[in-house]
Backbone bond lengths (Angstrom), bond angles and torsions (degrees), N, CA, C in turn:
res aa  C-N    CA-C-N  psi(-1)  N-CA   C-N-CA  omega(-1)  CA-C   N-CA-C  phi
1 M - - - 1.461 - - 1.532 109.03 -
2 P 1.340 117.08 145.80 1.470 119.69 178.07 1.516 110.66 -70.06
3 A 1.339 116.15 155.52 1.452 121.53 179.06 1.529 110.00 -78.05
4 L 1.315 115.83 149.22 1.469 121.25 175.05 1.519 108.55 -150.31
5 K 1.299 115.51 165.37 1.446 120.07 -179.55 1.525 108.69 -84.03
6 L 1.326 115.88 107.39 1.460 120.00 -177.06 1.525 110.38 -71.48
7 R 1.330 115.36 134.77 1.460 122.48 174.57 1.522 108.14 -128.68
8 Q 1.306 116.27 159.13 1.455 120.02 -176.24 1.522 111.84 -60.88
9 D 1.343 117.19 -37.04 1.466 119.02 179.95 1.525 111.40 -69.67
10 L 1.363 117.14 -34.13 1.469 120.30 178.35 1.523 111.66 -68.22
11 V 1.318 115.65 -34.14 1.468 120.16 -177.61 1.518 110.94 -56.92
12 R 1.345 116.34 -35.41 1.462 119.63 -175.81 1.529 113.03 -83.34
13 T 1.335 117.51 -21.19 1.466 119.85 -171.28 1.525 114.70 -115.92
14 I 1.293 118.62 -16.39 1.461 120.83 -174.20 1.534 109.62 -61.99
15 P 1.349 117.72 132.76 1.466 120.45 -171.57 1.534 113.13 -86.41
16 Y 1.315 114.86 164.03 1.468 120.50 172.20 1.520 108.66 -79.57
17 V 1.321 116.33 135.85 1.458 122.04 176.54 1.523 107.80 -130.16
18 G 1.314 116.94 117.36 1.470 120.22 -179.43 1.502 110.99 -174.19
19 A 1.323 116.19 151.42 1.459 121.96 -179.04 1.528 110.56 -77.72
20 R 1.324 116.26 125.76 1.464 123.87 174.52 1.530 112.95 56.98
21 G 1.292 117.73 20.04 1.461 121.06 174.09 1.507 115.73 73.83
22 N 1.356 118.69 7.52 1.468 119.44 -179.23 1.524 112.51 -120.04
23 Q 1.290 117.87 9.95 1.460 121.36 178.73 1.520 109.73 -94.56
24 Q 1.334 115.66 136.87 1.454 119.90 179.81 1.525 110.66 -67.33
25 C 1.323 116.23 131.32 1.464 121.81 -178.34 1.519 109.15 -120.13
26 V 1.344 116.29 107.09 1.466 122.01 179.96 1.526 108.78 -126.61
27 Y 1.312 116.46 125.50 1.467 122.23 174.29 1.531 107.36 -95.57
28 W 1.332 116.68 112.38 1.460 120.84 -177.50 1.528 110.58 -86.09
29 D 1.325 115.48 143.49 1.455 122.17 -175.30 1.540 110.50 -84.36
30 E 1.320 116.54 131.33 1.479 120.69 177.69 1.531 111.13 -68.92
31 A 1.330 116.15 -32.01 1.465 119.28 -174.18 1.531 112.98 -77.03
32 L 1.327 118.37 -25.68 1.466 121.55 -178.27 1.513 109.05 -139.06
33 E 1.299 115.23 108.76 1.458 120.57 -179.07 1.538 110.48 -61.33
34 C 1.294 115.95 142.47 1.473 124.30 178.03 1.527 112.90 77.96
35 F 1.318 118.90 1.72 1.456 122.12 177.88 1.523 108.85 -109.47
36 G 1.333 116.38 138.04 1.454 117.92 -178.26 1.514 113.30 -160.54
37 L 1.320 114.43 -178.66 1.459 122.78 178.95 1.524 108.27 -119.23
38 R 1.328 116.28 123.50 1.463 120.04 178.14 1.519 109.00 -99.83
39 V 1.340 115.51 128.40 1.462 121.86 -179.65 1.524 108.41 -113.20
40 Y 1.322 116.45 131.42 1.466 122.20 180.00 1.528 110.00 -98.78
41 P 1.329 117.22 158.29 1.472 119.91 177.88 1.521 112.77 -56.57
42 S 1.356 116.76 -28.20 1.461 120.58 -179.42 1.520 112.52 -75.42
43 G 1.346 116.87 -10.60 1.453 121.04 -176.59 1.515 113.01 99.34
44 R 1.315 117.25 -8.45 1.458 121.00 177.52 1.524 110.00 -65.60
45 R 1.340 117.05 142.27 1.467 121.69 -175.30 1.524 109.56 -133.56
46 V 1.327 115.83 132.42 1.460 120.66 178.18 1.517 109.30 -136.08
47 Y 1.328 115.37 149.24 1.463 120.95 174.38 1.530 108.28 -84.48
48 V 1.340 115.54 139.60 1.464 120.22 -177.74 1.523 110.09 -131.98
49 C 1.325 113.48 161.22 1.459 120.69 177.37 1.519 108.29 -138.41
50 S 1.325 116.47 123.90 1.457 121.70 -179.44 1.532 109.64 -99.38
51 Y 1.326 116.12 134.96 1.465 119.50 178.88 1.521 109.52 -154.23
52 R 1.323 115.13 168.10 1.450 121.51 178.07 1.526 108.57 -129.63
53 V 1.333 116.66 128.73 1.457 121.63 178.87 1.521 108.42 -143.83
54 N 1.324 115.70 137.02 1.467 121.70 -178.40 1.535 111.65 52.79
55 Q 1.324 114.87 44.56 1.464 122.29 178.04 1.533 112.88 62.99
56 R 1.319 115.99 22.48 1.461 120.18 -178.97 1.515 109.76 -125.06
57 K 1.320 116.54 125.62 1.463 121.05 178.58 1.516 109.03 -88.87
58 R 1.335 116.25 132.22 1.452 120.72 -176.18 1.526 111.03 -134.58
59 L 1.325 115.58 153.33 1.458 122.25 176.46 1.523 107.13 -123.82
60 A 1.324 116.43 110.04 1.462 121.81 -176.79 1.523 110.39 -96.19
61 T 1.311 116.08 137.59 1.461 121.83 174.66 1.523 108.28 -89.26
62 L 1.334 116.73 122.77 1.460 122.02 -175.99 1.525 112.64 -91.41
63 G 1.316 117.65 -27.41 1.455 120.57 -178.89 1.516 111.64 157.42
64 R 1.306 116.12 163.91 1.466 121.92 179.95 1.524 110.03 -76.15
65 A 1.323 114.56 140.10 1.464 119.84 -177.64 1.519 112.69 -71.07
66 D 1.347 117.09 -18.03 1.461 118.31 -179.31 1.526 112.58 -86.39
67 V 1.337 117.74 -8.51 1.463 119.89 179.02 1.521 112.44 -123.10
68 M 1.329 117.62 -7.40 1.465 122.10 -179.04 1.515 109.40 -126.12
69 S 1.327 116.23 134.25 1.467 119.83 179.38 1.519 110.22 -75.70
70 L 1.324 116.44 162.69 1.455 122.25 179.35 1.533 110.66 -62.63
71 D 1.321 117.19 -40.30 1.471 120.37 -179.99 1.528 111.25 -64.61
72 Q 1.324 116.46 -41.28 1.465 120.01 178.14 1.523 110.59 -62.57
73 A 1.321 116.04 -41.83 1.458 120.59 -178.99 1.531 110.77 -64.59
74 R 1.333 117.19 -40.57 1.467 120.13 178.19 1.532 110.87 -62.36
75 K 1.337 116.40 -43.09 1.465 119.93 178.89 1.533 110.93 -61.65
76 N 1.335 116.33 -40.55 1.469 119.69 177.90 1.521 111.01 -64.50
77 A 1.338 116.44 -39.45 1.464 120.70 179.43 1.527 110.50 -64.46
78 I 1.334 117.19 -40.90 1.476 120.67 178.29 1.527 110.30 -63.28
79 A 1.339 116.08 -39.85 1.471 119.90 178.33 1.531 110.35 -64.68
80 Y 1.336 117.06 -40.04 1.466 121.15 177.64 1.523 110.35 -61.19
81 L 1.328 115.51 -48.95 1.466 120.26 -176.81 1.530 111.07 -65.89
82 G 1.350 116.49 -29.55 1.456 119.40 176.60 1.526 111.19 -65.52
83 K 1.325 117.20 -39.15 1.463 120.94 176.84 1.523 110.94 -66.66
84 V 1.332 115.64 -39.16 1.465 119.92 179.42 1.522 110.38 -62.78
85 A 1.353 116.03 -38.40 1.463 119.83 178.53 1.524 111.18 -60.88
86 G 1.327 117.38 -27.52 1.463 121.84 177.35 1.514 112.40 -92.03
87 N 1.337 115.88 17.70 1.469 122.98 178.95 1.530 111.67 61.24
88 E 1.319 115.81 34.55 1.465 121.08 177.87 1.510 109.29 -116.54
89 D 1.333 116.24 135.03 1.459 120.51 178.68 1.530 108.50 -85.06
90 P 1.323 119.58 113.18 1.457 121.55 -177.23 1.528 113.69 -66.06
91 Q 1.344 116.54 -14.30 1.468 119.18 179.81 1.530 112.74 -99.85
92 R 1.335 116.34 9.82 1.463 119.65 -176.28 1.530 111.65 -60.40
93 E 1.342 116.14 -46.54 1.458 118.95 -179.01 1.524 111.13 -65.75
94 L 1.333 116.53 -37.43 1.459 119.88 178.54 1.522 110.56 -66.20
95 D 1.333 116.54 -39.79 1.466 120.30 177.41 1.524 110.60 -62.39
96 A 1.326 115.35 -41.49 1.462 119.60 179.61 1.523 110.90 -63.29
97 L 1.334 116.25 -37.92 1.459 120.57 178.76 1.519 110.94 -66.76
98 H 1.339 116.56 -42.70 1.463 120.60 179.98 1.522 112.23 -67.25
99 S 1.325 117.14 -27.10 1.467 120.26 -178.74 1.517 112.66 -81.84
100 Q 1.337 117.58 -10.31 1.454 120.18 179.77 1.527 110.52 -68.11
101 K 1.316 115.52 146.69 1.450 122.01 -177.90 1.526 111.12 -92.98
102 T 1.316 114.71 149.04 1.451 119.84 175.69 1.532 109.62 -84.82
103 V 1.312 115.59 167.37 1.466 120.00 177.38 1.527 109.97 -62.23
104 G 1.339 116.27 -36.17 1.459 119.74 177.77 1.519 111.89 -61.26
105 E 1.332 116.52 -43.46 1.462 120.80 178.32 1.521 111.18 -67.03
106 L 1.329 116.28 -39.18 1.463 120.51 178.31 1.526 110.71 -63.11
107 C 1.325 117.49 -45.38 1.463 121.38 179.81 1.527 111.18 -60.98
108 A 1.338 116.07 -46.09 1.463 119.92 -178.61 1.522 111.06 -61.45
109 A 1.324 116.87 -43.68 1.465 120.97 -179.32 1.527 110.76 -68.18
110 F 1.334 117.14 -39.14 1.461 121.28 -179.19 1.529 111.12 -63.79
111 V 1.319 115.77 -43.65 1.473 119.60 179.84 1.525 110.56 -66.90
112 E 1.331 116.62 -45.97 1.469 121.13 -174.41 1.525 112.17 -71.98
113 N 1.318 117.18 -42.99 1.466 120.68 -171.58 1.522 114.74 -98.16
114 H 1.325 116.96 -10.65 1.467 118.78 -179.43 1.529 112.25 -125.51
115 M 1.319 116.36 -60.71 1.458 119.73 -173.07 1.527 112.46 -62.80
116 K 1.346 116.73 -45.12 1.462 119.43 -178.56 1.528 112.19 -64.47
117 K 1.320 116.15 -28.18 1.458 120.42 -176.90 1.523 113.18 -90.31
118 K 1.332 117.42 -24.32 1.458 119.52 -171.85 1.525 114.76 -123.59
119 R 1.339 117.11 -3.96 1.464 118.60 179.96 1.521 109.88 -129.77
120 V 1.317 115.10 124.86 1.463 119.36 179.16 1.519 110.42 -65.64
121 N 1.326 116.89 -39.14 1.468 121.10 -178.11 1.518 111.35 -95.59
122 W 1.336 117.37 42.09 1.460 121.45 -176.27 1.526 112.44 -62.96
123 K 1.327 117.67 -27.33 1.466 120.21 -178.05 1.529 111.41 -63.87
124 T 1.329 116.57 -32.26 1.465 119.82 178.49 1.522 110.56 -65.93
125 G 1.339 116.25 -44.70 1.462 119.99 177.74 1.511 112.50 -66.14
126 D 1.336 116.24 -40.19 1.464 120.58 178.29 1.524 110.49 -61.67
127 S 1.319 116.38 -41.36 1.471 120.77 179.26 1.528 111.13 -64.00
128 A 1.333 116.60 -40.81 1.472 119.62 179.64 1.518 111.14 -63.03
129 L 1.321 117.07 -41.74 1.461 120.54 179.03 1.522 111.14 -66.01
130 R 1.319 116.85 -42.11 1.468 120.47 -178.05 1.524 112.67 -67.79
131 R 1.323 116.77 -36.83 1.466 120.23 -175.09 1.519 113.46 -87.09
132 R 1.351 116.70 -29.97 1.465 118.10 -170.82 1.517 114.76 -113.89
133 I 1.323 117.77 -28.15 1.464 120.54 -175.56 1.531 112.14 -102.90
134 L 1.324 117.11 -51.54 1.463 120.36 -174.07 1.525 114.49 -61.75
135 P 1.339 120.43 -40.03 1.473 118.66 -179.07 1.524 113.59 -56.98
136 K 1.333 118.45 -27.80 1.459 121.13 -176.05 1.524 113.78 -105.55
137 L 1.339 117.36 -24.80 1.461 118.82 -171.72 1.521 114.34 -127.00
138 S 1.303 118.72 5.89 1.465 121.71 -172.56 1.518 114.17 -53.71
139 S 1.334 118.09 -44.69 1.462 121.47 -174.99 1.527 113.81 -87.05
140 R 1.321 117.07 -5.85 1.471 120.29 179.55 1.521 110.73 -74.78
141 L 1.343 116.88 148.07 1.452 120.49 174.91 1.527 108.91 -69.36
142 A 1.328 115.59 134.65 1.463 120.23 -177.59 1.524 111.27 -58.99
143 N 1.332 116.94 -36.01 1.461 120.79 -179.64 1.520 113.23 -66.24
144 S 1.328 116.43 -19.04 1.466 119.71 -176.24 1.523 113.22 -91.94
145 I 1.325 117.63 -7.04 1.468 120.74 -176.48 1.524 110.55 -75.74
146 T 1.317 115.78 132.56 1.457 122.06 178.38 1.531 109.67 -125.84
147 S 1.317 115.56 175.97 1.464 119.68 178.41 1.527 111.45 -62.19
148 A 1.328 116.91 -25.42 1.465 120.28 178.14 1.526 111.69 -66.69
149 D 1.339 117.62 -22.12 1.462 121.54 177.31 1.527 111.46 -85.80
150 I 1.323 117.00 -33.83 1.460 121.34 -175.75 1.522 112.36 -86.11
151 E 1.327 117.58 -35.99 1.468 121.08 -175.37 1.529 113.11 -57.87
152 P 1.361 120.33 -44.29 1.471 118.77 178.83 1.532 113.22 -62.58
153 I 1.334 116.47 -35.24 1.461 119.88 178.13 1.527 109.64 -66.42
154 H 1.333 115.89 -45.26 1.462 120.66 178.59 1.520 110.86 -60.83
155 A 1.324 116.85 -43.26 1.462 120.96 -178.70 1.523 111.71 -67.09
156 D 1.330 116.60 -40.97 1.463 120.84 -178.35 1.527 111.29 -65.20
157 V 1.322 116.74 -46.30 1.468 120.30 178.75 1.525 109.87 -66.00
158 G 1.336 116.21 -38.05 1.453 120.67 -175.14 1.512 114.97 -68.27
159 T 1.319 118.11 -22.84 1.462 119.61 178.43 1.525 111.50 -64.00
160 R 1.325 115.63 -25.89 1.470 120.73 179.39 1.522 112.25 -109.13
161 H 1.333 115.86 -39.67 1.464 120.26 -175.07 1.535 109.48 -135.15
162 P 1.318 118.28 80.01 1.472 120.74 -175.88 1.522 113.87 -60.43
163 Y 1.326 117.63 -37.21 1.463 119.69 -179.82 1.528 110.61 -67.53
164 A 1.340 115.88 -41.63 1.461 120.37 178.88 1.523 110.50 -65.71
165 A 1.335 116.82 -35.90 1.469 120.50 178.65 1.518 110.55 -63.55
166 N 1.329 116.94 -43.46 1.463 120.62 178.59 1.522 111.51 -66.67
167 D 1.332 116.89 -37.89 1.471 120.14 177.67 1.527 110.62 -63.32
168 T 1.342 116.01 -42.19 1.466 119.94 178.63 1.521 110.70 -63.93
169 L 1.318 116.74 -40.85 1.466 121.05 178.70 1.535 110.37 -60.53
170 E 1.313 116.75 -40.03 1.463 120.87 179.74 1.528 111.25 -67.82
171 I 1.322 116.83 -37.71 1.474 120.47 178.20 1.528 109.93 -64.72
172 V 1.330 116.60 -43.29 1.470 120.77 178.76 1.521 110.19 -63.45
173 R 1.322 116.94 -40.77 1.472 120.61 178.24 1.526 110.64 -59.68
174 Q 1.319 116.21 -48.03 1.464 120.46 179.43 1.518 111.18 -64.45
175 M 1.322 117.19 -38.06 1.463 121.01 -178.13 1.526 111.39 -63.84
176 F 1.326 117.50 -44.09 1.466 119.83 -179.53 1.526 111.25 -71.65
177 N 1.324 117.62 -33.79 1.465 119.31 174.69 1.524 110.45 -63.74
178 W 1.334 115.80 -42.83 1.469 119.96 177.52 1.520 110.35 -65.57
179 G 1.329 117.07 -40.31 1.458 121.29 -179.00 1.509 112.75 -60.70
180 R 1.322 117.23 -35.13 1.474 120.93 177.96 1.520 110.16 -66.82
181 V 1.331 117.16 -38.82 1.463 120.73 -180.00 1.523 110.79 -73.13
182 A 1.335 116.39 -38.93 1.461 121.30 -175.56 1.522 113.30 -83.68
183 G 1.334 118.68 -5.36 1.458 121.19 177.35 1.515 114.88 89.92
184 Y 1.334 117.79 9.99 1.462 120.43 178.87 1.522 112.03 -88.66
185 V 1.329 116.15 -16.54 1.465 122.10 178.80 1.524 107.89 -133.49
186 S 1.325 116.57 138.02 1.466 120.56 179.18 1.524 110.47 -62.93
187 K 1.319 115.77 143.20 1.458 120.87 -176.77 1.523 112.77 -67.04
188 D 1.330 117.15 -21.11 1.464 119.36 -179.64 1.530 112.45 -89.66
189 V 1.330 116.80 2.38 1.466 120.56 178.99 1.526 109.03 -87.19
190 E 1.311 116.36 128.19 1.464 121.39 -179.13 1.518 110.43 -74.58
191 N 1.319 116.18 141.28 1.460 120.20 178.05 1.527 109.40 -58.68
192 P 1.338 118.67 124.30 1.471 120.97 -174.12 1.521 114.62 -69.42
193 T 1.327 118.50 -7.49 1.467 119.61 177.21 1.515 112.03 -89.12
194 R 1.325 115.91 -8.34 1.463 119.53 -177.14 1.530 110.44 -65.22
195 G 1.319 115.57 132.35 1.461 121.38 177.56 1.508 114.47 89.92
196 I 1.332 118.58 -11.05 1.468 120.89 179.86 1.530 109.08 -78.28
197 V 1.304 116.00 126.06 1.465 121.51 -178.21 1.526 109.35 -81.07
198 R 1.310 115.75 125.50 1.460 120.72 179.96 1.532 111.10 -75.82
199 F 1.307 115.08 157.99 1.460 120.29 174.52 1.523 108.94 -73.18
200 R 1.305 114.77 145.39 1.460 119.67 -179.23 1.527 109.83 -67.93
201 E 1.306 115.09 133.68 1.459 120.59 178.63 1.520 109.54 -115.88
202 R 1.308 115.12 134.18 1.454 120.81 176.65 1.519 109.09 -108.80
203 K 1.321 114.49 141.32 1.462 118.27 178.43 1.521 109.42 -63.06
204 R 1.320 113.88 131.76 1.456 119.14 -178.34 1.524 110.15 -103.50
205 K 1.329 115.95 127.39 1.452 120.39 177.09 1.527 109.23 -115.42
206 R 1.299 114.87 132.90 1.462 119.77 -178.05 1.516 108.19 -136.45
207 F 1.305 116.68 124.00 1.452 121.35 -179.77 1.531 109.13 -114.99
208 I 1.320 114.78 141.94 1.459 119.91 177.80 1.524 108.49 -76.57
209 T 1.300 116.01 130.58 1.459 120.38 179.87 1.523 110.10 -83.24
210 T 1.317 115.60 166.20 1.467 120.24 178.77 1.531 111.09 -64.07
211 V 1.327 116.01 -28.78 1.466 119.75 178.83 1.529 110.33 -72.35
212 E 1.347 116.06 -36.27 1.466 120.57 -177.82 1.520 113.53 -80.40
213 M 1.330 117.06 -21.37 1.458 120.44 -173.12 1.530 113.84 -57.15
214 P 1.329 120.91 -47.37 1.478 119.16 179.61 1.533 112.83 -58.05
215 R 1.340 116.10 -40.54 1.460 119.46 179.45 1.524 110.74 -67.28
216 F 1.341 116.19 -36.63 1.466 120.24 177.47 1.525 110.85 -64.81
217 I 1.346 117.06 -43.13 1.464 120.73 -179.99 1.522 110.62 -62.73
218 R 1.323 117.38 -40.86 1.473 120.06 178.98 1.530 110.69 -62.84
219 S 1.318 116.54 -42.35 1.467 120.06 178.65 1.525 110.74 -66.93
220 L 1.323 116.06 -37.94 1.463 119.89 179.67 1.518 111.23 -62.76
221 E 1.310 117.10 -40.47 1.465 121.07 -178.84 1.530 112.12 -70.12
222 Q 1.334 116.80 -14.95 1.468 120.41 177.89 1.518 113.00 -90.18
223 E 1.341 117.88 -2.44 1.462 122.24 179.07 1.531 109.38 -62.49
224 E 1.344 116.77 126.05 1.458 121.44 -175.85 1.518 113.00 -73.10
225 N 1.337 117.16 -34.42 1.462 120.29 179.94 1.527 108.81 -77.83
226 E 1.346 115.91 112.58 1.458 120.66 -174.41 1.519 111.92 -61.69
227 Y 1.328 117.19 -40.91 1.462 120.09 -178.49 1.528 111.59 -69.97
228 A 1.322 116.71 -34.92 1.463 119.76 175.91 1.526 110.02 -65.09
229 R 1.325 115.73 -40.34 1.469 119.73 179.33 1.536 111.11 -63.31
230 H 1.336 116.17 -47.53 1.459 119.14 178.89 1.531 111.02 -65.37
231 G 1.321 116.39 -36.30 1.453 120.11 -179.78 1.518 112.04 -62.30
232 L 1.331 116.98 -43.54 1.458 120.55 178.41 1.528 111.41 -64.03
233 W 1.319 115.40 -39.38 1.461 118.58 176.97 1.522 110.66 -62.06
234 M 1.336 117.07 -43.05 1.464 120.79 -179.55 1.528 111.82 -64.62
235 L 1.331 117.11 -35.38 1.465 119.62 176.21 1.525 110.73 -63.97
236 L 1.336 116.66 -38.30 1.455 120.70 179.00 1.524 111.70 -68.78
237 L 1.329 116.18 -35.15 1.462 120.78 -172.59 1.529 113.58 -89.34
238 T 1.339 117.20 -16.23 1.469 119.69 -175.51 1.523 114.27 -119.08
239 S 1.335 117.72 -18.10 1.473 122.63 -175.43 1.528 112.00 61.72
240 L 1.323 117.38 24.34 1.462 121.14 176.20 1.517 110.48 -73.84
241 R 1.329 116.42 157.61 1.459 120.29 168.73 1.516 107.92 -71.62
242 S 1.336 115.66 151.40 1.467 118.88 -177.25 1.528 111.50 -61.17
243 T 1.347 117.12 -37.97 1.465 119.28 179.83 1.519 111.37 -66.39
244 E 1.345 116.64 -35.88 1.457 120.10 178.43 1.512 111.45 -64.43
245 L 1.325 115.77 -42.88 1.463 119.42 -179.62 1.527 111.67 -69.20
246 L 1.332 116.78 -43.19 1.460 120.16 -176.35 1.527 111.99 -64.68
247 K 1.326 116.81 -33.22 1.463 120.36 -179.41 1.529 112.62 -84.53
248 A 1.320 116.94 -9.64 1.460 120.60 -176.71 1.528 111.28 -66.90
249 K 1.334 114.88 143.88 1.469 121.09 -179.83 1.529 109.48 -121.12
250 W 1.312 114.31 160.63 1.454 118.88 -179.79 1.525 111.21 -59.32
251 A 1.313 116.54 -33.77 1.466 120.60 -179.10 1.523 112.21 -68.12
252 D 1.344 117.53 -14.80 1.463 120.70 -179.15 1.530 112.72 -82.38
253 I 1.323 116.94 -8.24 1.466 120.56 -176.57 1.527 110.22 -88.84
254 D 1.324 115.63 130.74 1.464 121.63 170.50 1.522 106.50 -105.42
255 W 1.326 115.37 97.82 1.459 120.41 -174.39 1.526 111.42 -64.88
256 D 1.319 116.93 -35.43 1.469 119.84 -178.41 1.521 111.65 -69.47
257 M 1.343 116.15 -42.85 1.457 120.70 -179.14 1.519 112.71 -84.21
258 G 1.333 116.86 -17.41 1.462 120.37 -178.44 1.513 113.18 69.78
259 T 1.357 115.66 44.21 1.465 120.07 -179.03 1.531 110.22 -132.48
260 L 1.318 114.86 161.03 1.466 122.28 176.53 1.527 107.58 -125.49
261 F 1.329 116.56 122.53 1.462 121.19 177.59 1.526 109.10 -75.60
262 I 1.351 116.26 123.44 1.467 118.68 -176.89 1.524 112.37 -120.02
263 G 1.322 118.01 7.40 1.457 119.55 176.24 1.513 111.95 143.40
264 L 1.329 114.66 -170.83 1.449 121.64 179.37 1.515 110.40 -114.06
265 T 1.321 115.75 146.20 1.459 120.03 175.26 1.525 109.17 -77.20
266 K 1.340 117.34 175.63 1.462 121.21 178.51 1.528 111.59 -60.73
267 N 1.329 115.81 -26.90 1.462 120.18 179.25 1.520 112.53 -85.98
268 G 1.320 116.92 1.61 1.452 120.65 178.89 1.510 114.26 84.91
269 E 1.332 116.87 10.49 1.455 120.04 179.50 1.525 110.02 -89.33
270 P 1.340 116.72 146.34 1.472 119.31 -178.84 1.520 111.25 -67.00
271 L 1.319 114.77 137.32 1.461 121.07 178.27 1.525 107.40 -104.15
272 L 1.320 115.86 118.22 1.458 121.19 -174.17 1.524 110.32 -115.43
273 A 1.328 115.45 138.71 1.461 121.04 175.91 1.519 108.37 -104.72
274 P 1.321 117.56 127.95 1.473 119.24 179.18 1.521 110.95 -70.90
275 L 1.321 115.22 143.38 1.463 121.27 -179.97 1.526 108.92 -111.82
276 S 1.311 116.18 122.21 1.465 120.59 177.63 1.520 109.82 -73.75
277 D 1.326 116.07 169.16 1.463 119.91 177.75 1.528 110.41 -60.66
278 A 1.329 116.09 -37.94 1.470 119.61 179.72 1.528 110.68 -66.17
279 A 1.359 117.05 -38.56 1.466 120.42 179.05 1.522 110.88 -67.08
280 I 1.343 117.31 -40.34 1.460 120.68 178.60 1.528 110.41 -65.65
281 S 1.318 115.79 -38.66 1.471 119.24 177.83 1.524 110.91 -63.67
282 R 1.311 115.70 -39.10 1.470 119.47 178.61 1.518 110.37 -67.66
283 L 1.318 118.19 -39.55 1.470 121.67 178.75 1.525 111.29 -60.03
284 K 1.317 115.75 -36.64 1.462 119.61 -179.05 1.529 112.05 -70.12
285 L 1.339 116.70 -16.70 1.465 120.76 178.08 1.527 113.00 -86.06
286 I 1.339 116.05 -17.47 1.467 120.03 -175.52 1.527 109.71 -78.90
287 P 1.343 117.40 123.87 1.470 119.79 -179.65 1.527 111.33 -72.91
288 R 1.316 115.77 139.75 1.460 120.53 176.73 1.520 109.08 -86.66
289 M 1.323 115.43 137.85 1.459 120.81 -179.67 1.522 108.74 -103.24
290 E 1.313 115.37 126.32 1.456 120.70 -177.13 1.535 110.50 -60.35
291 G 1.320 115.45 131.03 1.458 120.46 178.67 1.515 113.68 83.57
292 N 1.336 117.67 -1.08 1.469 121.17 179.37 1.522 109.16 -119.38
293 P 1.341 118.18 115.45 1.472 120.87 -176.35 1.519 113.74 -78.62
294 H 1.336 118.40 -12.42 1.454 121.68 -174.49 1.528 111.42 -77.83
295 I 1.322 114.32 150.83 1.463 119.95 177.42 1.525 110.05 -74.81
296 I 1.327 115.84 -47.41 1.467 121.77 179.06 1.529 107.32 -101.08
297 C 1.319 117.18 98.88 1.468 122.47 -171.13 1.526 112.12 -82.79
298 G 1.328 114.52 147.74 1.459 121.09 176.97 1.517 111.54 -97.76
299 L 1.326 116.16 -176.33 1.461 121.57 -178.47 1.522 112.08 -72.94
300 K 1.324 116.42 -36.46 1.461 120.07 -179.45 1.520 109.71 -80.84
301 P 1.336 117.24 141.18 1.464 120.26 -178.37 1.530 112.38 -56.98
302 G 1.331 115.76 133.33 1.460 121.06 175.82 1.510 115.56 79.53
303 T 1.332 118.80 3.74 1.466 120.89 -176.88 1.520 111.17 -112.48
304 H 1.330 115.42 162.20 1.458 119.59 174.37 1.519 110.17 -90.53
305 L 1.299 116.25 166.56 1.457 121.62 178.42 1.521 109.80 -62.78
306 T 1.309 116.84 141.67 1.456 121.04 177.66 1.509 110.15 -107.48
307 V 1.328 115.89 145.68 1.458 122.22 -179.36 1.506 108.52 -103.33
308 T 1.334 118.86 126.24 1.464 122.82 -179.99 1.515 109.91 -94.71
């Protein structure tokens, strides 16, 4: 567009000129080079400033013509051009703000790039984020989240489900730590879970009663994973810890002595678990998998079953 002397009365009446409504229409000011008025096909009008910095040509929007006077816009344009003269991009901070990720984007990236790859039970964490965090904070910038935003959510969930509230708090903590490493959160931003007091958790003990045992056995026998089924039986028959049983190998069994080697004591002496006749009978039912030394085999070759 040709240059003209912009006046306040022209700003309100000057028409849009462009082919098929998609051509940029900017009226450049004769009095101040690189300053102009951009008119849209809709009639919207904004003041703009054109400049070049670091070999990059840019068009900055200074403000809407219906809320900013022409004199104010000129002063802003002069301030912009003054920064450019010092080899500074006046839109750098705005660009940085636009590049920041929202909590919704952070959650999606955390689930897809971290939880799905490193957590077997990722669906539980994804559900907690979707139900408790995203409805209230999805559109907020991740860098702007503080403990004041997370604490009310933790407190509200905790009044009904304290364990779930603490689990959600831990997921958020891990998510922001991951976000700092992955570039979704600035490194100088403090983790918003810091300082939040967790709900007190008490160890829960639950024993199967004699009345429940038959129903439990029937359900156990319906388990489709054969190794999981045998593993549960072995836990019942040996009172071993699950980690001890899962790491156990066929070579650890002394069939003659009826014992299972489960590790060394602090003094370096072998720690043996006695095997009852019922446990030995169950061991003989477990199929051995070629190339896998473990008693309770996992899905991946050579590994033991994992507990989620």
